[in-house]
C-alpha positions in Angstrom: 45.3 9.1 -183.6 45.9 6.7 -186.4 46.2 7.7 -190.1 45.9 4.8 -192.5 45.9 4.7 -196.4 43.1 2.6 -197.7 43.9 0.1 -200.5 42.5 1.1 -203.9 41.6 4.8 -203.1 43.3 7.9 -201.7 41.0 7.6 -198.6 42.1 8.4 -195.1 40.5 7.2 -191.8 41.2 9.1 -188.6 40.0 7.4 -185.4 40.1 9.0 -181.9 40.5 6.3 -179.2 40.7 8.7 -176.2 38.6 8.0 -173.2 37.5 4.5 -174.4 35.0 6.1 -176.8 35.1 3.3 -179.4 34.6 0.8 -176.6 31.6 2.8 -175.5 30.2 2.7 -179.1 30.8 -1.0 -179.4 28.9 -1.7 -176.2 25.8 0.1 -177.5 23.2 -2.5 -178.5 21.8 -1.7 -181.9 18.4 -3.1 -180.9 18.0 -0.7 -177.9 15.3 1.9 -177.6 15.8 4.1 -180.7 12.9 6.5 -180.2 15.3 9.4 -179.5 17.3 8.8 -182.7 17.1 10.8 -185.9 18.3 8.3 -188.5 17.1 9.8 -191.8 17.7 13.2 -193.4 14.0 13.8 -193.0 13.9 12.3 -189.5 12.4 9.0 -190.9 11.7 7.5 -194.3 8.4 9.4 -194.4 10.2 12.8 -194.1 8.1 13.9 -191.2 10.9 15.9 -189.5 9.0 15.4 -186.3 9.8 14.2 -182.8 7.2 14.2 -179.9 9.7 15.7 -177.5 8.6 18.4 -175.0 11.7 18.8 -172.8 12.4 22.0 -174.8 9.1 23.9 -175.0 7.7 27.5 -175.1 8.5 28.1 -171.5 12.2 27.4 -171.7 13.2 27.7 -175.4 15.0 30.9 -174.8 17.0 29.4 -172.0 18.9 27.0 -174.3 22.6 27.2 -174.5 25.3 25.8 -176.8 25.9 22.2 -175.6 28.6 21.6 -178.3 29.7 22.8 -181.7 31.6 21.1 -184.4 33.4 23.1 -187.1 34.0 21.6 -190.5 37.1 23.7 -191.2 39.6 20.8 -191.2 37.5 18.2 -193.0 38.7 19.2 -196.4 40.7 21.7 -198.5 37.9 24.1 -198.9 35.6 25.8 -196.4 31.8 25.3 -196.1 30.4 28.8 -196.5 27.1 27.3 -197.5 26.7 24.2 -195.4 23.4 22.7 -196.5 23.6 19.3 -194.7 21.4 17.8 -192.0 23.1 15.6 -189.3 21.7 12.3 -188.3 21.9 10.6 -184.9 21.9 6.8 -184.2 22.9 5.0 -181.0 24.5 8.0 -179.4 26.6 9.0 -182.5 25.9 12.0 -184.6 27.1 11.7 -188.3 27.9 14.9 -190.3 29.5 15.9 -193.5 31.8 18.8 -194.4 35.0 19.8 -196.2 33.6 21.4 -199.3 34.8 19.6 -202.4 36.2 16.8 -200.3 32.9 15.9 -198.7 34.2 14.1 -195.7 32.1 12.1 -193.2 32.6 12.5 -189.5 31.2 10.8 -186.4 30.7 12.7 -183.2 29.7 11.8 -179.7 26.0 12.8 -179.3 26.5 14.3 -175.8 29.7 16.3 -176.3 30.4 16.7 -180.0 33.8 15.0 -179.6 35.2 13.6 -182.8 35.2 9.8 -183.0 36.3 9.2 -186.6 36.5 10.9 -189.9 36.6 9.4 -193.4 37.5 11.3 -196.6 38.7 10.7 -200.1 40.7 12.8 -202.6 39.0 12.2 -205.9 41.3 14.5 -207.9 40.0 15.7 -211.3 36.8 13.8 -210.8 35.9 16.1 -207.9 37.3 19.2 -209.6 34.9 18.9 -212.5 32.0 17.6 -210.5 28.7 19.4 -211.1 27.5 19.1 -207.4 30.4 20.2 -205.2 30.2 21.0 -201.6 29.4 19.0 -198.5 26.1 17.8 -199.7 23.0 17.1 -197.7 24.3 14.4 -195.4 24.5 10.6 -195.0 22.2 7.7 -194.7 22.1 5.0 -192.0 21.2 1.3 -192.1 21.1 -1.4 -189.5 19.8 -5.0 -189.3 20.0 -5.0 -185.5 23.5 -6.3 -185.5 25.5 -4.4 -188.1 25.4 -0.6 -188.6 26.4 1.1 -191.9 26.7 4.7 -193.1 25.9 5.1 -196.9 26.8 8.3 -198.7 27.6 9.7 -202.2 30.9 11.4 -202.8 31.4 14.6 -204.7 32.6 12.6 -207.7 29.4 10.5 -207.7 30.6 7.3 -206.0 28.5 5.6 -203.3 30.4 4.3 -200.3 29.4 2.1 -197.4 31.2 2.6 -194.1 31.2 0.8 -190.8 29.2 3.1 -188.6 31.3 2.3 -185.5 34.8 2.7 -187.1 34.4 4.6 -190.4 36.1 1.9 -192.3 34.8 0.9 -195.7 32.7 -2.4 -195.9 34.8 -4.7 -198.1 31.8 -6.8 -199.1 29.9 -3.8 -200.5 30.6 -3.1 -204.2 34.3 -2.9 -205.0 35.9 -2.8 -201.5 33.2 -0.6 -200.2 32.6 1.6 -203.2 30.2 1.7 -206.2 31.1 3.9 -209.2 27.7 5.5 -210.0 28.9 6.7 -213.4 29.1 3.0 -214.4 26.2 0.6 -215.2 24.1 3.6 -215.9 22.3 2.5 -219.1 24.0 5.2 -221.2 27.3 5.9 -222.9 29.6 8.0 -220.8 32.5 8.0 -223.3 30.8 10.7 -225.3 31.7 13.2 -222.6 35.4 12.5 -222.8 37.9 15.4 -223.4 41.6 15.2 -224.5 42.7 15.7 -220.9 40.1 13.5 -219.1 37.9 10.5 -219.8 34.1 10.4 -219.9 33.7 9.2 -216.3 35.6 12.3 -215.1 33.9 14.8 -217.4 30.3 13.6 -217.4 28.3 16.2 -215.6 26.4 14.0 -213.1 26.5 14.0 -209.3 24.3 14.3 -206.2 23.8 16.5 -203.2 21.0 14.5 -201.6 21.3 11.4 -199.4 20.3 8.0 -200.7 17.1 6.5 -199.2 17.1 3.0 -197.7 14.2 0.7 -197.0 13.9 -3.1 -196.7 17.6 -3.5 -197.4 17.3 -1.5 -200.7 19.2 1.7 -201.4 17.6 4.0 -203.9 19.9 6.8 -205.3 19.2 9.7 -207.6 21.2 11.9 -209.8 21.7 15.6 -210.6 23.4 17.6 -213.4 25.1 20.9 -213.3 23.0 23.8 -212.1 22.5 26.9 -214.2 20.6 28.5 -217.0 23.1 27.8 -219.8 23.7 24.1 -220.5 26.8 23.5 -222.6 25.0 20.7 -224.4 21.3 19.7 -224.4 22.0 15.9 -224.5 23.5 15.9 -221.0 23.7 12.9 -218.8 20.2 11.4 -218.1 19.4 11.3 -214.4 18.2 7.8 -214.1 17.3 6.4 -210.6 18.8 3.2 -209.4 18.5 0.7 -206.6 21.2 -1.4 -204.9 21.3 -4.1 -202.4 22.4 -2.6 -199.1 24.6 -5.6 -198.1 26.4 -6.4 -201.4 25.9 -3.2 -203.5 24.5 -5.3 -206.4 22.4 -3.2 -208.7 18.7 -4.2 -208.5 16.9 -2.0 -211.0 17.1 1.2 -213.0 14.2 3.5 -213.6 14.5 5.6 -216.8 13.3 9.0 -215.9 13.5 9.8 -219.6 11.9 6.7 -221.1 13.7 4.6 -223.6 12.1 3.6 -226.9 9.2 1.2 -226.3 8.8 2.3 -222.7 5.7 4.1 -221.2 6.0 7.9 -221.8 8.5 7.8 -224.7 5.9 9.3 -227.0 5.6 12.4 -224.8 9.1 13.3 -226.2 8.1 14.2 -229.7 10.4 14.0 -232.7 12.7 11.6 -231.0 13.8 14.2 -228.5 14.1 11.6 -225.6 17.5 10.7 -227.2 18.6 14.3 -227.4 17.8 15.5 -223.9 19.5 15.1 -220.5 19.0 15.6 -216.8 15.4 14.7 -215.5 17.0 13.3 -212.4 16.0 13.2 -208.7 18.4 15.6 -207.0 16.4 16.0 -203.8 15.2 13.6 -201.1 12.9 10.7 -201.9 10.5 8.9 -199.5 9.9 5.2 -198.8 6.8 3.4 -197.5 8.2 0.1 -196.2 4.7 -1.3 -195.4 3.5 -0.7 -199.0 6.9 -1.5 -200.5 6.9 1.8 -202.5 9.4 4.6 -203.1 8.3 8.1 -204.2 10.5 10.1 -206.6 10.2 13.9 -207.0 11.7 14.4 -210.5 13.4 17.5 -211.9 13.4 19.5 -215.1 15.0 18.5 -218.5 17.7 20.5 -220.3 17.3 23.3 -221.1 15.5 24.6 -217.9 13.8 27.5 -219.7 13.7 26.6 -223.4 12.1 23.4 -224.7 12.0 24.0 -228.4 14.2 20.9 -229.0 11.9 18.7 -226.9 8.3 19.2 -228.0 5.7 17.3 -226.0 4.8 16.9 -222.3 8.2 15.3 -221.5 7.5 12.6 -219.0 8.7 12.0 -216.3 10.1 15.4 -215.9 8.5 17.5 -213.0 6.5 14.5 -211.9 5.9 12.6 -208.7 6.6 9.0 -209.6 5.7 6.0 -207.3 7.7 2.8 -207.9 7.7 -0.7 -206.5 10.7 -0.7 -204.1 11.9 -4.2 -205.0 11.4 -4.1 -208.8 11.5 -0.5 -209.8 8.2 -0.9 -211.7 6.1 2.2 -212.0 3.0 2.1 -209.9 1.7 5.6 -210.8 2.8 9.1 -211.7 1.5 12.6 -211.7 3.1 15.3 -213.8 2.6 18.7 -212.0 4.0 20.7 -215.0 3.7 19.8 -218.6 6.6 20.6 -221.0 8.6 22.4 -218.2 9.9 25.9 -218.9 10.2 27.5 -215.4 12.6 25.3 -213.5 9.8 24.0 -211.4 11.7 20.9 -210.7 10.3 19.0 -207.7 12.8 20.1 -205.1 11.0 19.0 -201.9 10.9 15.6 -200.3 7.5 13.9 -200.4 5.8 13.6 -197.0 3.9 10.4 -196.3 0.9 11.1 -194.1 -2.1 9.1 -192.9 -5.0 11.5 -193.0 -8.8 11.5 -192.7 -10.8 13.5 -195.3 -14.6 13.6 -195.0 -14.5 10.7 -192.7 -12.4 8.5 -195.0 -8.9 7.3 -194.0 -6.3 8.0 -196.7 -2.7 7.0 -197.0 -1.5 10.2 -198.5 1.7 11.7 -200.0 2.0 15.5 -199.8 4.6 17.5 -201.7 5.5 21.1 -201.2 6.7 22.9 -204.3 8.3 26.0 -205.8 4.8 27.0 -207.0 3.7 27.1 -203.3 1.1 24.4 -204.1 1.0 21.5 -201.7 0.1 18.6 -204.0 -1.7 15.8 -202.1 -2.3 12.3 -203.5 -3.5 8.9 -202.3 -0.1 7.3 -202.2 -1.4 3.8 -203.1 -3.3 4.8 -206.2 -1.9 8.2 -207.2 -5.4 9.8 -207.2 -5.5 13.4 -206.1 -7.1 13.8 -202.7 -8.9 16.9 -204.0 -9.5 17.6 -207.7 -6.6 19.0 -209.7 -7.9 20.9 -212.7 -6.3 21.4 -216.1 -6.6 25.1 -216.9 -5.5 27.0 -220.0 -2.3 28.9 -219.8 -0.8 31.6 -222.0 1.6 31.0 -225.0 4.8 32.8 -225.3 6.7 34.3 -228.3 10.1 32.6 -228.2 10.8 31.2 -231.7 10.7 27.4 -232.0 9.0 26.9 -228.6 6.0 24.6 -228.4 4.0 25.6 -225.3 1.7 23.3 -223.4 -1.9 24.6 -223.7 -2.9 23.7 -220.1 -1.3 23.1 -216.7 -2.6 21.4 -213.5 -4.0 23.5 -210.7 -4.9 21.9 -207.3 -8.2 23.1 -206.0 -7.1 22.4 -202.4 -5.2 23.2 -200.3 -4.9 26.9 -201.4 -1.5 28.2 -202.5 0.6 29.1 -199.3 2.5 31.9 -200.9 2.0 34.5 -203.6 2.2 33.1 -207.2 1.2 36.0 -209.4 3.3 39.2 -209.5 0.9 42.1 -210.2 1.1 45.9 -209.7 -0.6 45.4 -206.3 2.6 43.6 -205.2 4.9 46.5 -205.9 6.7 48.1 -203.0 4.5 50.7 -201.2 6.5 51.8 -198.1 6.0 55.4 -199.3 4.1 56.9 -202.2 7.4 58.0 -203.7 8.9 54.5 -203.7 5.6 53.1 -205.0 5.7 55.6 -208.0 9.3 54.6 -208.8 8.4 50.9 -208.6 5.5 51.4 -211.0 7.7 53.2 -213.5 10.5 50.6 -213.3 8.0 47.8 -213.7 6.9 49.1 -217.1 10.2 47.8 -218.5 9.3 44.2 -217.5 6.6 41.7 -217.9 4.8 41.1 -214.6 4.2 37.4 -214.7 1.4 35.2 -213.3 1.9 31.6 -212.5 2.7 29.7 -215.8 3.2 32.9 -217.8 6.2 31.8 -220.0 9.6 33.4 -219.9 10.0 36.3 -222.4 12.6 36.9 -225.0 14.8 39.6 -223.5 15.0 42.7 -225.7 17.0 46.0 -225.3 13.7 47.9 -225.7 11.8 45.8 -223.3 10.6 43.7 -221.8 13.9 42.9 -220.2 12.6 40.0 -218.3 9.5 38.3 -216.8 9.3 39.2 -213.1 7.9 36.2 -211.2 7.2 35.1 -207.6 6.9 31.3 -207.9 9.6 30.0 -210.3 13.3 29.0 -209.8 13.7 30.4 -206.3 10.1 30.6 -205.2 8.0 28.7 -202.7 9.6 25.7 -201.0 12.9 24.5 -202.2 15.2 21.6 -201.1 14.7 22.1 -197.3 11.2 20.7 -197.8 8.5 20.7 -195.2 7.7 18.9 -191.9 4.6 17.1 -190.7 2.8 16.8 -187.4 1.1 13.4 -187.1 -0.9 14.6 -184.1 -2.8 17.3 -185.9 -2.2 16.1 -189.5 -0.6 19.4 -190.4 2.2 20.2 -192.9 4.5 23.1 -192.1 6.4 24.6 -195.0 8.5 27.7 -195.5 8.2 29.7 -198.7 10.5 32.2 -200.4 8.6 35.3 -201.7 11.5 36.7 -203.7 11.0 38.2 -207.1 12.9 36.3 -209.8 13.6 37.7 -213.3 13.5 35.3 -216.3 14.6 36.2 -219.8 15.9 34.3 -222.8 18.6 35.1 -225.4 19.5 33.4 -228.7 22.8 31.6 -228.6 25.3 33.2 -231.0 28.3 31.0 -230.2 27.5 27.2 -230.4 30.8 26.5 -228.5 29.1 28.0 -225.5 25.9 26.0 -225.7 24.2 24.0 -228.4 20.7 25.1 -227.2 19.0 27.6 -229.5 18.1 29.8 -226.5 19.4 30.1 -222.9 18.8 32.3 -219.9 20.1 35.8 -220.4 19.6 39.5 -220.1 19.9 41.7 -223.2 21.2 44.7 -221.1 23.6 42.8 -218.8 27.1 44.3 -219.0 25.9 47.2 -221.2 24.5 49.5 -218.4 25.1 50.6 -214.9 23.5 47.7 -212.9 23.7 49.2 -209.4 19.9 49.7 -209.1 20.3 52.6 -206.7 19.8 55.7 -208.7 16.4 57.2 -209.4 16.9 58.1 -213.0 15.3 55.0 -214.5 15.2 51.3 -214.4 18.5 49.4 -213.8 19.1 45.7 -213.6 21.0 43.7 -211.0 23.4 41.3 -212.5 26.7 42.6 -213.8 29.4 41.1 -216.0 28.8 37.7 -217.4 30.5 34.9 -215.3 33.2 32.6 -216.6 31.8 29.3 -217.6 32.7 26.8 -214.8 34.1 24.2 -217.2 37.4 22.8 -218.3 40.1 24.7 -220.3 39.2 25.4 -223.9 35.6 26.6 -223.4 34.9 30.2 -224.5 33.5 32.8 -222.3 29.7 33.2 -222.6 28.6 35.8 -225.1 27.6 39.1 -223.4 24.5 38.9 -221.4 24.1 35.2 -221.4 23.6 33.8 -217.9 24.4 37.3 -216.4 21.9 38.5 -213.8 19.4 36.0 -215.2 17.6 35.3 -211.9 18.0 38.8 -210.5 15.3 41.4 -210.3 15.3 45.2 -210.3 15.4 47.1 -207.1 14.0 50.5 -206.0 16.6 52.6 -204.4 18.3 49.4 -203.2 15.0 48.0 -201.8 13.2 44.9 -203.2 10.7 45.9 -205.9 8.0 43.8 -204.2 6.4 44.5 -200.8 6.8 42.1 -197.9 6.5 39.5 -196.6 9.7 38.2 -198.2 9.6 34.8 -196.5 6.8 32.9 -194.6 6.1 29.7 -192.7 2.7 28.2 -193.2 0.6 25.5 -191.5 -1.6 23.5 -193.8 -4.1 21.0 -192.4 -4.3 17.8 -194.6 -7.7 16.6 -193.3 -9.4 19.8 -194.4 -7.1 21.0 -197.1 -7.0 24.4 -195.4 -4.4 27.0 -194.5 -4.4 27.2 -190.7 -1.9 30.0 -190.1 0.9 31.8 -191.8 3.7 34.0 -190.3 6.6 36.1 -191.7 9.7 34.1 -190.8 12.7 36.3 -189.9 13.3 39.8 -188.6 13.2 42.7 -191.0 16.6 42.8 -192.8 18.9 45.6 -191.7 19.1 46.9 -195.3 15.4 47.7 -195.0 15.1 48.6 -191.3 18.0 51.1 -191.6 17.3 52.4 -195.1 17.4 56.3 -195.0 14.2 56.6 -197.1 12.3 54.5 -194.5 13.5 56.5 -191.4 10.7 57.0 -188.9 8.4 54.4 -190.5 7.0 51.6 -188.4 7.7 48.5 -190.5 6.3 45.2 -189.1 8.4 42.1 -189.3 8.9 41.4 -193.0 10.3 37.9 -193.0 13.5 37.1 -194.9 14.1 35.7 -198.4 15.0 32.0 -198.8 13.2 28.8 -198.0 14.4 27.2 -194.7 13.9 23.8 -193.1 11.6 23.3 -190.2 11.1 20.6 -187.5 8.1 19.8 -185.3 8.0 18.7 -181.7 5.2 18.1 -179.2 4.2 21.8 -179.2 6.6 23.7 -181.4 7.6 24.4 -185.0 11.3 25.4 -185.1 13.4 27.1 -187.8 16.4 29.3 -188.0 16.6 32.6 -189.8 18.4 32.6 -193.2 20.0 36.1 -192.8 22.1 38.0 -190.3 20.5 41.1 -188.7 20.8 43.4 -185.7 17.0 43.8 -185.1 16.9 44.3 -181.3 19.8 41.9 -180.6 23.5 41.5 -181.2 24.6 40.8 -184.7 23.5 37.3 -185.7 20.5 35.2 -186.8 17.7 33.9 -184.5 16.7 30.3 -184.0 12.9 30.8 -183.7 10.1 28.7 -182.2 6.4 29.0 -183.0 3.4 27.5 -181.3 2.5 24.8 -183.8 -1.2 25.3 -183.4 -1.4 29.1 -183.6 1.9 30.3 -185.2 2.5 32.6 -182.3 6.1 33.3 -181.2 7.3 30.8 -178.6 11.0 31.8 -178.1 14.3 32.7 -179.7 18.0 31.9 -179.4 20.7 33.9 -181.0 23.1 32.2 -183.4 26.3 33.8 -184.8 25.4 32.9 -188.4 22.2 31.9 -190.4 20.8 28.5 -190.7 21.9 27.1 -194.1 21.1 23.4 -193.7 18.0 21.9 -192.2 18.0 21.4 -188.4 17.2 18.2 -186.5 16.5 17.1 -182.9 17.3 14.0 -180.9 17.2 12.7 -177.3 20.2 11.1 -175.7 20.6 10.0 -172.1 17.5 11.9 -171.1 18.6 15.2 -172.7 17.1 16.8 -175.8 19.4 18.5 -178.4 18.6 20.7 -181.3 21.4 20.8 -183.9 21.5 23.6 -186.5 23.9 23.7 -189.4 25.0 27.3 -189.8 27.4 29.2 -192.1 27.8 32.5 -193.9 30.2 34.7 -195.9 32.4 35.2 -192.8 31.5 32.0 -190.9 32.7 28.7 -192.3 30.3 25.8 -191.7 29.6 24.4 -188.2 27.0 22.3 -186.5 25.7 23.9 -183.3 23.9 21.7 -180.7 21.6 23.6 -178.4 20.2 22.1 -175.1 18.9 23.3 -171.8 21.4 23.8 -169.0 21.8 20.6 -167.0 24.0 17.8 -166.0 25.1 16.5 -169.4 28.8 17.3 -170.2 29.2 20.4 -172.4 32.4 20.1 -174.5 33.1 21.6 -177.8 35.4 20.2 -180.5 37.1 21.2 -183.7 37.4 18.9 -186.6 40.7 17.9 -185.2 39.1 16.7 -182.0 40.6 19.3 -179.7 38.6 20.9 -177.0 38.0 24.6 -177.2 
């Protein structure tokens, strides 16, 4: 093992040379048959998350065993208890990330999981104050048939190019293999400086997602700090940029908040474009190399839930934007939410699909959403495949807010999860629980889709209770697509989320007039378990995750904002809590839907439900899916003991009917999106798992057979 300091950065490369592994890699022709590879986060640049493999099928899915596992414990100074990455595989090498704040990259042998090399960098204060910490979603891969590169974004928002065979930086890319993404950003970063750190350190901008690469062009997005309480409304703007994959030269910048004189600037009334931040692309993008276009799912502006300081529709926030890949020129856009107030940022990767509607061939782009609408457009022209209607929506009562009078509603496909929280959706396991739920619900506003968040008041309503907002529908795991049947598969979270706003009383905490909050947080018992009246989940306000000198948030602000009331410890809404749906794109119809995940132990073993026969409820949280020749596969997001040892099940469904097609027990839930590849005639399914007591690991399943089964730690030792 060789440890080497890299010139110009505190980066370390560790390379294992045992067994001639590097010689094996060097001998692999980059132009060989790559049909078994998985070289993009989404499987390919179209985000299909599909492979036509049938070695693992309904008849043998339950026979799979662990072929190898790789733990991320030693990749950095912090553990990955919420590992959200997806591995990729190219030329017999699996590339993964881990190490928490350090965000290291590791290369593994595809057959055994043995560590080949690891690359990491200590970014010091820049990582400490980064808004998007953690391992991230993964890395990107590029080859011209001779050279192979790994491209990824660090915690501190630098983009690095590594030699895929050795892990060494590419000297000809950027500045010795690195591009500082906080520079050449068409905005002044010095305004974010503090007495103890410059603006490049303190600017709240980063990225979890992987860059996308097509025709030798890298396109990279941006993301600000998550949360309901921005410290300043004029945060960093999340512009999208493109770079040459060989040299790192910046090719173009697309201003997601238009500059003066640009298209869309007038949708930010009263000059608010200069006073607003974010509007980045924090999730995965898609590329159509044949058309030479890149598709951007754009997020929400600051403040997520209050837009009084940014009147107007606010383009290009919460829009799908199609750009010319070479020039960055806008081809078309569609804004799915006008004047965003619900955190409906477009969180899923667009799916590029060639479909046939009423006998007409259409090159389409389909986008799952938090609203549980699947938005479908002609990806050349931007025209909706089926009509999208502007319908009137209610106005709210928050002072200073300027509400959009209408919002877009797709007519097809139908919503694939509940969108309106009504009395009919209250828990009804027993008449007694139903009665308590009805009584508790009177303290809240039960919200339909696009009902605006309420001003939280001690006398009520405490919050709006919603299905399809910040945590609803399909989130960053996105969907998958079957090109054989022209069907999209998407998971949806049916968790109730509470939204409320409070006025800001201390401008040192936030310069927004209103932020997310709960008028009762910290003032009452918040256990939610007694039957003597409504009680809120939440608790004491959190410390603001910022540098020294910032005050604590005023009481109630940010505390328990997205939580919802419970009924004797049970969710206030009836199941299902999470579903997977199949949506046919030729017909715009829902084909099937199933609850995904066993009934949680807290419900199955609840004393008030003893003796009741409760069907599978599904589990909260959106999860990633993959599609094979006959199966849709996804792991459960929660530990349970429902008829099996403690753990979470990896589940397979018949992709045409949704019927169960097999399970395998995992020791922890799926927290990243899974993938599959074929190497030397053997199919592998790799699932990123983690949990409160299980630091992140990548577990590769395969059928018992002749391929070597070895397991490795991050230090490369066999277990």
